[in-house]
All heavy atoms as a GROMACS GRO file, in nm:
protein
  548
    1MET      N    1   1.236  -0.601   0.002
    1MET     CA    2   1.255  -0.479  -0.071
    1MET      C    3   1.389  -0.432  -0.032
    1MET      O    4   1.464  -0.381  -0.127
    1MET     CB    5   1.158  -0.375  -0.048
    1MET     CG    6   1.018  -0.410  -0.102
    1MET     SD    7   0.896  -0.288  -0.059
    1MET     CE    8   0.941  -0.169  -0.180
    2GLU      N    9   1.434  -0.432   0.090
    2GLU     CA   10   1.560  -0.370   0.136
    2GLU      C   11   1.679  -0.448   0.064
    2GLU      O   12   1.775  -0.380   0.026
    2GLU     CB   13   1.574  -0.378   0.281
    2GLU     CG   14   1.687  -0.310   0.343
    2GLU     CD   15   1.691  -0.307   0.493
    2GLU    OE1   16   1.595  -0.265   0.553
    2GLU    OE2   17   1.794  -0.346   0.546
    3ARG      N   18   1.672  -0.573   0.049
    3ARG     CA   19   1.774  -0.653  -0.017
    3ARG      C   20   1.791  -0.614  -0.160
    3ARG      O   21   1.901  -0.628  -0.213
    3ARG     CB   22   1.752  -0.797  -0.007
    3ARG     CG   23   1.778  -0.861   0.131
    3ARG     CD   24   1.763  -1.006   0.135
    3ARG     NE   25   1.617  -1.034   0.115
    3ARG     CZ   26   1.554  -1.150   0.112
    3ARG    NH1   27   1.629  -1.249   0.120
    3ARG    NH2   28   1.432  -1.160   0.099
    4GLN      N   29   1.690  -0.562  -0.215
    4GLN     CA   30   1.686  -0.522  -0.360
    4GLN      C   31   1.720  -0.367  -0.375
    4GLN      O   32   1.723  -0.321  -0.478
    4GLN     CB   33   1.550  -0.541  -0.419
    4GLN     CG   34   1.508  -0.688  -0.420
    4GLN     CD   35   1.541  -0.760  -0.546
    4GLN    OE1   36   1.564  -0.699  -0.650
    4GLN    NE2   37   1.557  -0.890  -0.537
    5GLY      N   38   1.749  -0.309  -0.259
    5GLY     CA   39   1.786  -0.167  -0.266
    5GLY      C   40   1.666  -0.075  -0.277
    5GLY      O   41   1.692   0.039  -0.318
    6LYS      N   42   1.555  -0.119  -0.240
    6LYS     CA   43   1.427  -0.039  -0.255
    6LYS      C   44   1.387   0.011  -0.115
    6LYS      O   45   1.415  -0.049  -0.016
    6LYS     CB   46   1.318  -0.122  -0.323
    6LYS     CG   47   1.356  -0.194  -0.442
    6LYS     CD   48   1.358  -0.101  -0.566
    6LYS     CE   49   1.375  -0.179  -0.691
    6LYS     NZ   50   1.376  -0.095  -0.810
    7ARG      N   51   1.310   0.121  -0.119
    7ARG     CA   52   1.258   0.186   0.001
    7ARG      C   53   1.109   0.191  -0.007
    7ARG      O   54   1.061   0.205  -0.114
    7ARG     CB   55   1.315   0.325   0.020
    7ARG     CG   56   1.455   0.333   0.040
    7ARG     CD   57   1.502   0.481   0.037
    7ARG     NE   58   1.447   0.569  -0.058
    7ARG     CZ   59   1.488   0.578  -0.179
    7ARG    NH1   60   1.592   0.501  -0.228
    7ARG    NH2   61   1.431   0.671  -0.271
    8LEU      N   62   1.040   0.185   0.112
    8LEU     CA   63   0.890   0.204   0.112
    8LEU      C   64   0.861   0.285   0.219
    8LEU      O   65   0.907   0.270   0.333
    8LEU     CB   66   0.830   0.063   0.123
    8LEU     CG   67   0.674   0.060   0.150
    8LEU    CD1   68   0.605   0.113   0.019
    8LEU    CD2   69   0.629  -0.072   0.173
    9ARG      N   70   0.770   0.382   0.200
    9ARG     CA   71   0.728   0.481   0.299
    9ARG      C   72   0.572   0.478   0.298
    9ARG      O   73   0.513   0.501   0.190
    9ARG     CB   74   0.782   0.613   0.284
    9ARG     CG   75   0.738   0.718   0.390
    9ARG     CD   76   0.826   0.844   0.381
    9ARG     NE   77   0.807   0.916   0.262
    9ARG     CZ   78   0.701   1.007   0.236
    9ARG    NH1   79   0.617   1.038   0.327
    9ARG    NH2   80   0.699   1.060   0.113
   10ILE      N   81   0.510   0.454   0.410
   10ILE     CA   82   0.362   0.447   0.409
   10ILE      C   83   0.319   0.552   0.517
   10ILE      O   84   0.356   0.539   0.630
   10ILE     CB   85   0.307   0.304   0.447
   10ILE    CG1   86   0.371   0.208   0.346
   10ILE    CG2   87   0.150   0.308   0.452
   10ILE    CD1   88   0.328   0.057   0.387
   11THR      N   89   0.231   0.639   0.473
   11THR     CA   90   0.189   0.743   0.563
   11THR      C   91   0.080   0.688   0.672
   11THR      O   92   0.023   0.587   0.636
   11THR     CB   93   0.120   0.866   0.500
   11THR    OG1   94   0.004   0.822   0.425
   11THR    CG2   95   0.216   0.932   0.401
   12ASP      N   96   0.062   0.752   0.777
   12ASP     CA   97  -0.037   0.707   0.879
   12ASP      C   98  -0.174   0.713   0.819
   12ASP      O   99  -0.247   0.619   0.840
   12ASP     CB  100  -0.030   0.801   1.002
   12ASP     CG  101   0.091   0.777   1.084
   12ASP    OD1  102   0.161   0.671   1.071
   12ASP    OD2  103   0.126   0.864   1.163
   13ALA      N  104  -0.208   0.802   0.736
   13ALA     CA  105  -0.335   0.810   0.672
   13ALA      C  106  -0.358   0.688   0.578
   13ALA      O  107  -0.474   0.634   0.573
   13ALA     CB  108  -0.346   0.946   0.589
   14ALA      N  109  -0.261   0.648   0.509
   14ALA     CA  110  -0.273   0.528   0.425
   14ALA      C  111  -0.280   0.405   0.503
   14ALA      O  112  -0.367   0.322   0.464
   14ALA     CB  113  -0.136   0.522   0.330
   15ILE      N  114  -0.218   0.390   0.611
   15ILE     CA  115  -0.239   0.278   0.699
   15ILE      C  116  -0.384   0.273   0.750
   15ILE      O  117  -0.441   0.162   0.755
   15ILE     CB  118  -0.135   0.272   0.812
   15ILE    CG1  119   0.004   0.253   0.767
   15ILE    CG2  120  -0.168   0.174   0.924
   15ILE    CD1  121   0.118   0.268   0.856
   16GLU      N  122  -0.427   0.378   0.798
   16GLU     CA  123  -0.571   0.389   0.841
   16GLU      C  124  -0.670   0.342   0.736
   16GLU      O  125  -0.760   0.266   0.762
   16GLU     CB  126  -0.602   0.530   0.887
   16GLU     CG  127  -0.533   0.561   1.025
   16GLU     CD  128  -0.572   0.705   1.078
   16GLU    OE1  129  -0.686   0.746   1.045
   16GLU    OE2  130  -0.489   0.768   1.142
   17HIS      N  131  -0.645   0.387   0.617
   17HIS     CA  132  -0.729   0.353   0.508
   17HIS      C  133  -0.730   0.210   0.475
   17HIS      O  134  -0.834   0.140   0.457
   17HIS     CB  135  -0.696   0.433   0.382
   17HIS     CG  136  -0.776   0.407   0.264
   17HIS    ND1  137  -0.902   0.446   0.245
   17HIS    CD2  138  -0.756   0.324   0.151
   17HIS    CE1  139  -0.953   0.406   0.128
   17HIS    NE2  140  -0.853   0.325   0.066
   18LEU      N  141  -0.606   0.154   0.479
   18LEU     CA  142  -0.592   0.005   0.457
   18LEU      C  143  -0.656  -0.080   0.568
   18LEU      O  144  -0.732  -0.179   0.533
   18LEU     CB  145  -0.449  -0.029   0.442
   18LEU     CG  146  -0.376   0.012   0.319
   18LEU    CD1  147  -0.227  -0.006   0.332
   18LEU    CD2  148  -0.428  -0.060   0.192
   19VAL      N  149  -0.654  -0.029   0.681
   19VAL     CA  150  -0.716  -0.101   0.801
   19VAL      C  151  -0.866  -0.092   0.780
   19VAL      O  152  -0.936  -0.200   0.801
   19VAL     CB  153  -0.667  -0.048   0.933
   19VAL    CG1  154  -0.751  -0.100   1.043
   19VAL    CG2  155  -0.525  -0.088   0.952
   20GLU      N  156  -0.913   0.015   0.743
   20GLU     CA  157  -1.062   0.040   0.728
   20GLU      C  158  -1.107  -0.048   0.617
   20GLU      O  159  -1.216  -0.117   0.629
   20GLU     CB  160  -1.095   0.183   0.705
   20GLU     CG  161  -1.085   0.266   0.826
   20GLU     CD  162  -1.106   0.414   0.797
   20GLU    OE1  163  -1.155   0.446   0.685
   20GLU    OE2  164  -1.075   0.503   0.884
   21LYS      N  165  -1.037  -0.055   0.498
   21LYS     CA  166  -1.086  -0.128   0.389
   21LYS      C  167  -1.075  -0.282   0.412
   21LYS      O  168  -1.150  -0.363   0.359
   21LYS     CB  169  -1.005  -0.092   0.266
   21LYS     CG  170  -1.027   0.047   0.215
   21LYS     CD  171  -1.156   0.059   0.134
   21LYS     CE  172  -1.127  -0.003   0.002
   21LYS     NZ  173  -1.240   0.008  -0.085
   22GLY      N  174  -0.973  -0.327   0.490
   22GLY     CA  175  -0.942  -0.468   0.513
   22GLY      C  176  -1.009  -0.527   0.627
   22GLY      O  177  -0.984  -0.643   0.646
   23PHE      N  178  -1.086  -0.454   0.704
   23PHE     CA  179  -1.153  -0.503   0.818
   23PHE      C  180  -1.302  -0.499   0.812
   23PHE      O  181  -1.356  -0.403   0.763
   23PHE     CB  182  -1.106  -0.427   0.944
   23PHE     CG  183  -1.174  -0.473   1.066
   23PHE    CD1  184  -1.115  -0.574   1.143
   23PHE    CD2  185  -1.284  -0.412   1.125
   23PHE    CE1  186  -1.177  -0.625   1.263
   23PHE    CE2  187  -1.346  -0.452   1.240
   23PHE     CZ  188  -1.290  -0.565   1.306
   24SER      N  189  -1.366  -0.605   0.853
   24SER     CA  190  -1.515  -0.608   0.864
   24SER      C  191  -1.552  -0.661   0.998
   24SER      O  192  -1.481  -0.742   1.056
   24SER     CB  193  -1.578  -0.692   0.754
   24SER     OG  194  -1.573  -0.827   0.783
   25THR      N  195  -1.668  -0.608   1.044
   25THR     CA  196  -1.714  -0.661   1.184
   25THR      C  197  -1.741  -0.804   1.184
   25THR      O  198  -1.734  -0.877   1.278
   25THR     CB  199  -1.824  -0.576   1.233
   25THR    OG1  200  -1.928  -0.577   1.130
   25THR    CG2  201  -1.791  -0.434   1.255
   26ALA      N  202  -1.793  -0.855   1.071
   26ALA     CA  203  -1.829  -0.996   1.058
   26ALA      C  204  -1.705  -1.086   1.043
   26ALA      O  205  -1.705  -1.196   1.101
   26ALA     CB  206  -1.919  -1.010   0.931
   27TYR      N  207  -1.603  -1.048   0.968
   27TYR     CA  208  -1.498  -1.136   0.939
   27TYR      C  209  -1.360  -1.092   0.997
   27TYR      O  210  -1.258  -1.152   0.977
   27TYR     CB  211  -1.477  -1.158   0.793
   27TYR     CG  212  -1.601  -1.205   0.727
   27TYR    CD1  213  -1.685  -1.126   0.648
   27TYR    CD2  214  -1.633  -1.341   0.736
   27TYR    CE1  215  -1.789  -1.190   0.588
   27TYR    CE2  216  -1.735  -1.398   0.685
   27TYR     CZ  217  -1.827  -1.316   0.609
   27TYR     OH  218  -1.934  -1.372   0.548
   28GLY      N  219  -1.358  -0.986   1.068
   28GLY     CA  220  -1.236  -0.937   1.130
   28GLY      C  221  -1.138  -0.884   1.024
   28GLY      O  222  -1.174  -0.823   0.919
   29ALA      N  223  -1.012  -0.911   1.040
   29ALA     CA  224  -0.902  -0.864   0.943
   29ALA      C  225  -0.869  -0.970   0.825
   29ALA      O  226  -0.770  -0.963   0.768
   29ALA     CB  227  -0.785  -0.827   1.014
   30ARG      N  228  -0.965  -1.053   0.812
   30ARG     CA  229  -0.939  -1.164   0.723
   30ARG      C  230  -0.906  -1.115   0.575
   30ARG      O  231  -0.833  -1.172   0.506
   30ARG     CB  232  -1.071  -1.255   0.700
   30ARG     CG  233  -1.054  -1.370   0.608
   30ARG     CD  234  -1.178  -1.449   0.609
   30ARG     NE  235  -1.194  -1.515   0.739
   30ARG     CZ  236  -1.299  -1.574   0.784
   30ARG    NH1  237  -1.406  -1.580   0.709
   30ARG    NH2  238  -1.301  -1.633   0.898
   31PHE      N  239  -0.963  -1.001   0.529
   31PHE     CA  240  -0.940  -0.952   0.404
   31PHE      C  241  -0.826  -0.845   0.387
   31PHE      O  242  -0.807  -0.788   0.290
   31PHE     CB  243  -1.068  -0.883   0.345
   31PHE     CG  244  -1.178  -0.994   0.328
   31PHE    CD1  245  -1.293  -0.992   0.421
   31PHE    CD2  246  -1.170  -1.102   0.242
   31PHE    CE1  247  -1.384  -1.085   0.410
   31PHE    CE2  248  -1.263  -1.194   0.233
   31PHE     CZ  249  -1.378  -1.179   0.322
   32LEU      N  250  -0.759  -0.818   0.505
   32LEU     CA  251  -0.647  -0.718   0.510
   32LEU      C  252  -0.545  -0.751   0.410
   32LEU      O  253  -0.498  -0.669   0.335
   32LEU     CB  254  -0.595  -0.703   0.644
   32LEU     CG  255  -0.498  -0.596   0.665
   32LEU    CD1  256  -0.550  -0.460   0.622
   32LEU    CD2  257  -0.450  -0.592   0.808
   33LYS      N  258  -0.497  -0.884   0.400
   33LYS     CA  259  -0.389  -0.914   0.309
   33LYS      C  260  -0.436  -0.887   0.166
   33LYS      O  261  -0.358  -0.835   0.079
   33LYS     CB  262  -0.347  -1.064   0.328
   33LYS     CG  263  -0.233  -1.102   0.235
   33LYS     CD  264  -0.210  -1.249   0.249
   33LYS     CE  265  -0.098  -1.300   0.153
   33LYS     NZ  266  -0.099  -1.259   0.018
   34ARG      N  267  -0.555  -0.929   0.123
   34ARG     CA  268  -0.607  -0.912  -0.006
   34ARG      C  269  -0.611  -0.759  -0.041
   34ARG      O  270  -0.574  -0.718  -0.147
   34ARG     CB  271  -0.738  -0.967  -0.021
   34ARG     CG  272  -0.802  -0.959  -0.152
   34ARG     CD  273  -0.932  -1.024  -0.180
   34ARG     NE  274  -0.938  -1.159  -0.126
   34ARG     CZ  275  -1.047  -1.224  -0.091
   34ARG    NH1  276  -1.168  -1.156  -0.101
   34ARG    NH2  277  -1.046  -1.348  -0.052
   35THR      N  278  -0.655  -0.682   0.058
   35THR     CA  279  -0.658  -0.538   0.033
   35THR      C  280  -0.526  -0.480   0.006
   35THR      O  281  -0.501  -0.404  -0.085
   35THR     CB  282  -0.726  -0.465   0.155
   35THR    OG1  283  -0.852  -0.521   0.177
   35THR    CG2  284  -0.735  -0.322   0.138
   36ILE      N  285  -0.422  -0.521   0.088
   36ILE     CA  286  -0.286  -0.476   0.075
   36ILE      C  287  -0.227  -0.521  -0.062
   36ILE      O  288  -0.162  -0.443  -0.135
   36ILE     CB  289  -0.196  -0.521   0.184
   36ILE    CG1  290  -0.243  -0.453   0.314
   36ILE    CG2  291  -0.046  -0.502   0.160
   36ILE    CD1  292  -0.174  -0.501   0.442
   37ASP      N  293  -0.262  -0.642  -0.094
   37ASP     CA  294  -0.213  -0.703  -0.230
   37ASP      C  295  -0.272  -0.616  -0.342
   37ASP      O  296  -0.196  -0.574  -0.432
   37ASP     CB  297  -0.249  -0.840  -0.253
   37ASP     CG  298  -0.168  -0.938  -0.165
   37ASP    OD1  299  -0.065  -0.895  -0.112
   37ASP    OD2  300  -0.216  -1.054  -0.155
   38GLU      N  301  -0.392  -0.582  -0.339
   38GLU     CA  302  -0.459  -0.513  -0.450
   38GLU      C  303  -0.420  -0.360  -0.453
   38GLU      O  304  -0.400  -0.309  -0.554
   38GLU     CB  305  -0.603  -0.514  -0.438
   38GLU     CG  306  -0.662  -0.654  -0.461
   38GLU     CD  307  -0.823  -0.669  -0.439
   38GLU    OE1  308  -0.878  -0.565  -0.407
   38GLU    OE2  309  -0.867  -0.788  -0.445
   39LEU      N  310  -0.411  -0.302  -0.335
   39LEU     CA  311  -0.392  -0.156  -0.337
   39LEU      C  312  -0.251  -0.102  -0.322
   39LEU      O  313  -0.223   0.001  -0.356
   39LEU     CB  314  -0.482  -0.094  -0.222
   39LEU     CG  315  -0.639  -0.114  -0.239
   39LEU    CD1  316  -0.701  -0.046  -0.106
   39LEU    CD2  317  -0.689  -0.055  -0.360
   40VAL      N  318  -0.165  -0.194  -0.274
   40VAL     CA  319  -0.030  -0.157  -0.250
   40VAL      C  320   0.072  -0.241  -0.335
   40VAL      O  321   0.147  -0.192  -0.412
   40VAL     CB  322   0.008  -0.161  -0.108
   40VAL    CG1  323   0.160  -0.126  -0.083
   40VAL    CG2  324  -0.083  -0.067  -0.020
   41LYS      N  325   0.064  -0.374  -0.322
   41LYS     CA  326   0.161  -0.458  -0.372
   41LYS      C  327   0.151  -0.462  -0.534
   41LYS      O  328   0.266  -0.458  -0.601
   41LYS     CB  329   0.136  -0.601  -0.329
   41LYS     CG  330   0.249  -0.704  -0.348
   41LYS     CD  331   0.212  -0.826  -0.266
   41LYS     CE  332   0.315  -0.934  -0.291
   41LYS     NZ  333   0.284  -1.059  -0.226
   42LEU      N  334   0.038  -0.464  -0.583
   42LEU     CA  335   0.022  -0.465  -0.734
   42LEU      C  336   0.074  -0.336  -0.798
   42LEU      O  337   0.154  -0.340  -0.890
   42LEU     CB  338  -0.120  -0.492  -0.773
   42LEU     CG  339  -0.143  -0.505  -0.926
   42LEU    CD1  340  -0.068  -0.614  -0.986
   42LEU    CD2  341  -0.293  -0.515  -0.954
   43PRO      N  342   0.030  -0.223  -0.743
   43PRO     CA  343   0.094  -0.101  -0.798
   43PRO      C  344   0.242  -0.086  -0.786
   43PRO      O  345   0.314  -0.043  -0.883
   43PRO     CB  346   0.022   0.013  -0.724
   43PRO     CG  347  -0.099  -0.044  -0.674
   43PRO     CD  348  -0.070  -0.191  -0.653
   44ILE      N  349   0.295  -0.132  -0.680
   44ILE     CA  350   0.450  -0.129  -0.664
   44ILE      C  351   0.513  -0.221  -0.766
   44ILE      O  352   0.612  -0.183  -0.826
   44ILE     CB  353   0.491  -0.172  -0.522
   44ILE    CG1  354   0.458  -0.052  -0.423
   44ILE    CG2  355   0.639  -0.212  -0.512
   44ILE    CD1  356   0.481  -0.089  -0.279
   45THR      N  357   0.451  -0.344  -0.792
   45THR     CA  358   0.509  -0.428  -0.889
   45THR      C  359   0.503  -0.363  -1.026
   45THR      O  360   0.603  -0.386  -1.095
   45THR     CB  361   0.418  -0.561  -0.889
   45THR    OG1  362   0.416  -0.627  -0.762
   45THR    CG2  363   0.467  -0.657  -0.995
   46ASN      N  364   0.403  -0.301  -1.056
   46ASN     CA  365   0.407  -0.217  -1.183
   46ASN      C  366   0.513  -0.115  -1.205
   46ASN      O  367   0.545  -0.082  -1.309
   46ASN     CB  368   0.266  -0.164  -1.209
   46ASN     CG  369   0.159  -0.270  -1.231
   46ASN    OD1  370   0.190  -0.391  -1.280
   46ASN    ND2  371   0.040  -0.248  -1.196
   47LEU      N  372   0.551  -0.055  -1.085
   47LEU     CA  373   0.649   0.052  -1.088
   47LEU      C  374   0.789   0.009  -1.057
   47LEU      O  375   0.884   0.086  -1.047
   47LEU     CB  376   0.610   0.156  -0.987
   47LEU     CG  377   0.477   0.226  -1.018
   47LEU    CD1  378   0.442   0.312  -0.889
   47LEU    CD2  379   0.484   0.318  -1.134
   48TRP      N  380   0.804  -0.126  -1.019
   48TRP     CA  381   0.931  -0.177  -0.962
   48TRP      C  382   1.057  -0.143  -1.030
   48TRP      O  383   1.151  -0.096  -0.968
   48TRP     CB  384   0.917  -0.324  -0.954
   48TRP     CG  385   1.033  -0.387  -0.873
   48TRP    CD1  386   1.134  -0.458  -0.921
   48TRP    CD2  387   1.039  -0.398  -0.732
   48TRP    NE1  388   1.217  -0.499  -0.826
   48TRP    CE2  389   1.163  -0.461  -0.699
   48TRP    CE3  390   0.964  -0.357  -0.631
   48TRP    CZ2  391   1.203  -0.487  -0.576
   48TRP    CZ3  392   1.014  -0.378  -0.502
   48TRP    CH2  393   1.126  -0.437  -0.469
   49LYS      N  394   1.065  -0.156  -1.163
   49LYS     CA  395   1.189  -0.129  -1.243
   49LYS      C  396   1.217   0.016  -1.257
   49LYS      O  397   1.335   0.050  -1.275
   49LYS     CB  398   1.176  -0.206  -1.378
   49LYS     CG  399   1.192  -0.349  -1.361
   49LYS     CD  400   1.196  -0.410  -1.497
   49LYS     CE  401   1.202  -0.559  -1.492
   49LYS     NZ  402   1.210  -0.622  -1.618
   50ALA      N  403   1.123   0.103  -1.244
   50ALA     CA  404   1.138   0.242  -1.271
   50ALA      C  405   1.197   0.328  -1.158
   50ALA      O  406   1.244   0.433  -1.174
   50ALA     CB  407   1.002   0.301  -1.327
   51PHE      N  408   1.166   0.277  -1.038
   51PHE     CA  409   1.200   0.357  -0.915
   51PHE      C  410   1.271   0.281  -0.811
   51PHE      O  411   1.262   0.157  -0.801
   51PHE     CB  412   1.068   0.416  -0.856
   51PHE     CG  413   0.990   0.503  -0.950
   51PHE    CD1  414   0.883   0.453  -1.023
   51PHE    CD2  415   1.031   0.636  -0.956
   51PHE    CE1  416   0.812   0.534  -1.101
   51PHE    CE2  417   0.957   0.715  -1.045
   51PHE     CZ  418   0.853   0.672  -1.119
   52GLN      N  419   1.346   0.353  -0.725
   52GLN     CA  420   1.421   0.288  -0.608
   52GLN      C  421   1.335   0.304  -0.479
   52GLN      O  422   1.367   0.230  -0.388
   52GLN     CB  423   1.550   0.356  -0.593
   52GLN     CG  424   1.647   0.323  -0.707
   52GLN     CD  425   1.676   0.179  -0.711
   52GLN    OE1  426   1.713   0.116  -0.615
   52GLN    NE2  427   1.667   0.117  -0.835
   53GLY      N  428   1.239   0.391  -0.473
   53GLY     CA  429   1.158   0.410  -0.353
   53GLY      C  430   1.006   0.430  -0.395
   53GLY      O  431   0.983   0.465  -0.506
   54PHE      N  432   0.928   0.400  -0.297
   54PHE     CA  433   0.782   0.403  -0.318
   54PHE      C  434   0.714   0.467  -0.195
   54PHE      O  435   0.764   0.452  -0.082
   54PHE     CB  436   0.734   0.266  -0.339
   54PHE     CG  437   0.799   0.188  -0.449
   54PHE    CD1  438   0.903   0.107  -0.419
   54PHE    CD2  439   0.759   0.210  -0.577
   54PHE    CE1  440   0.965   0.039  -0.515
   54PHE    CE2  441   0.830   0.141  -0.677
   54PHE     CZ  442   0.929   0.055  -0.646
   55VAL      N  443   0.612   0.548  -0.226
   55VAL     CA  444   0.538   0.621  -0.121
   55VAL      C  445   0.396   0.581  -0.133
   55VAL      O  446   0.332   0.575  -0.251
   55VAL     CB  447   0.553   0.770  -0.132
   55VAL    CG1  448   0.466   0.836  -0.033
   55VAL    CG2  449   0.694   0.809  -0.126
   56VAL      N  450   0.331   0.529  -0.026
   56VAL     CA  451   0.191   0.508  -0.021
   56VAL      C  452   0.125   0.612   0.059
   56VAL      O  453   0.160   0.626   0.181
   56VAL     CB  454   0.162   0.364   0.040
   56VAL    CG1  455   0.018   0.334   0.033
   56VAL    CG2  456   0.247   0.256  -0.033
   57ASP      N  457   0.037   0.686   0.009
   57ASP     CA  458  -0.027   0.802   0.075
   57ASP      C  459  -0.176   0.812   0.025
   57ASP      O  460  -0.218   0.759  -0.074
   57ASP     CB  461   0.054   0.926   0.034
   57ASP     CG  462   0.028   1.047   0.128
   57ASP    OD1  463  -0.049   1.031   0.225
   57ASP    OD2  464   0.082   1.144   0.100
   58MET      N  465  -0.242   0.903   0.104
   58MET     CA  466  -0.383   0.933   0.066
   58MET      C  467  -0.372   1.065  -0.007
   58MET      O  468  -0.318   1.159   0.042
   58MET     CB  469  -0.472   0.946   0.182
   58MET     CG  470  -0.493   0.815   0.260
   58MET     SD  471  -0.579   0.684   0.164
   58MET     CE  472  -0.739   0.765   0.140
   59VAL      N  473  -0.439   1.072  -0.127
   59VAL     CA  474  -0.444   1.194  -0.207
   59VAL      C  475  -0.587   1.212  -0.246
   59VAL      O  476  -0.639   1.131  -0.319
   59VAL     CB  477  -0.346   1.187  -0.323
   59VAL    CG1  478  -0.362   1.319  -0.408
   59VAL    CG2  479  -0.204   1.167  -0.282
   60ASP      N  480  -0.643   1.318  -0.206
   60ASP     CA  481  -0.787   1.345  -0.243
   60ASP      C  482  -0.883   1.234  -0.208
   60ASP      O  483  -0.972   1.197  -0.281
   60ASP     CB  484  -0.795   1.387  -0.389
   60ASP     CG  485  -0.727   1.513  -0.431
   60ASP    OD1  486  -0.722   1.606  -0.342
   60ASP    OD2  487  -0.675   1.525  -0.534
   61GLY      N  488  -0.859   1.173  -0.094
   61GLY     CA  489  -0.947   1.059  -0.046
   61GLY      C  490  -0.917   0.926  -0.110
   61GLY      O  491  -0.996   0.835  -0.087
   62GLN      N  492  -0.821   0.917  -0.192
   62GLN     CA  493  -0.780   0.795  -0.256
   62GLN      C  494  -0.638   0.754  -0.222
   62GLN      O  495  -0.555   0.830  -0.210
   62GLN     CB  496  -0.786   0.818  -0.415
   62GLN     CG  497  -0.916   0.858  -0.472
   62GLN     CD  498  -1.018   0.741  -0.461
   62GLN    OE1  499  -0.991   0.617  -0.491
   62GLN    NE2  500  -1.138   0.767  -0.429
   63LEU      N  501  -0.620   0.625  -0.207
   63LEU     CA  502  -0.495   0.559  -0.184
   63LEU      C  503  -0.413   0.578  -0.311
   63LEU      O  504  -0.448   0.537  -0.419
   63LEU     CB  505  -0.499   0.423  -0.138
   63LEU     CG  506  -0.377   0.364  -0.087
   63LEU    CD1  507  -0.351   0.415   0.063
   63LEU    CD2  508  -0.379   0.211  -0.092
   64GLU      N  509  -0.287   0.627  -0.293
   64GLU     CA  510  -0.208   0.650  -0.415
   64GLU      C  511  -0.066   0.585  -0.386
   64GLU      O  512  -0.009   0.603  -0.277
   64GLU     CB  513  -0.182   0.793  -0.446
   64GLU     CG  514  -0.093   0.827  -0.556
   64GLU     CD  515  -0.074   0.975  -0.578
   64GLU    OE1  516  -0.155   1.026  -0.657
   64GLU    OE2  517   0.020   1.030  -0.529
   65VAL      N  518  -0.017   0.511  -0.480
   65VAL     CA  519   0.115   0.459  -0.470
   65VAL      C  520   0.200   0.525  -0.582
   65VAL      O  521   0.159   0.519  -0.699
   65VAL     CB  522   0.118   0.302  -0.491
   65VAL    CG1  523   0.258   0.252  -0.493
   65VAL    CG2  524   0.037   0.233  -0.384
   66ARG      N  525   0.309   0.584  -0.544
   66ARG     CA  526   0.398   0.657  -0.645
   66ARG      C  527   0.535   0.624  -0.616
   66ARG      O  528   0.585   0.596  -0.507
   66ARG     CB  529   0.378   0.804  -0.642
   66ARG     CG  530   0.399   0.877  -0.519
   66ARG     CD  531   0.375   1.024  -0.515
   66ARG     NE  532   0.411   1.088  -0.400
   66ARG     CZ  533   0.334   1.100  -0.287
   66ARG    NH1  534   0.213   1.041  -0.289
   66ARG    NH2  535   0.371   1.165  -0.186
   67GLY      N  536   0.606   0.626  -0.721
   67GLY     CA  537   0.761   0.607  -0.720
   67GLY      C  538   0.825   0.730  -0.684
   67GLY      O  539   0.780   0.843  -0.713
   68GLU      N  540   0.949   0.721  -0.624
   68GLU     CA  541   1.032   0.828  -0.599
   68GLU      C  542   1.178   0.800  -0.614
   68GLU      O  543   1.217   0.685  -0.613
   68GLU     CB  544   1.007   0.891  -0.457
   68GLU     CG  545   1.031   0.805  -0.340
   68GLU     CD  546   1.017   0.872  -0.211
   68GLU    OE1  547   0.964   0.986  -0.198
   68GLU    OE2  548   1.058   0.817  -0.116
   0.00000   0.00000   0.00000
């Protein structure tokens, strides 16, 4: 992202949410990459051309990716 002149800011609350969603006691962190792809990477891809920076945060109990 940095090479493309883009910025990413992820709040601590968002990181905690991603870890909780991507971890299971049976499988460990096996699904963490898939969770990040679905909840962070895909929304950023959809906003890529419109913004130079992105914020990943928790808003009203939901993970939100927004451009800035």
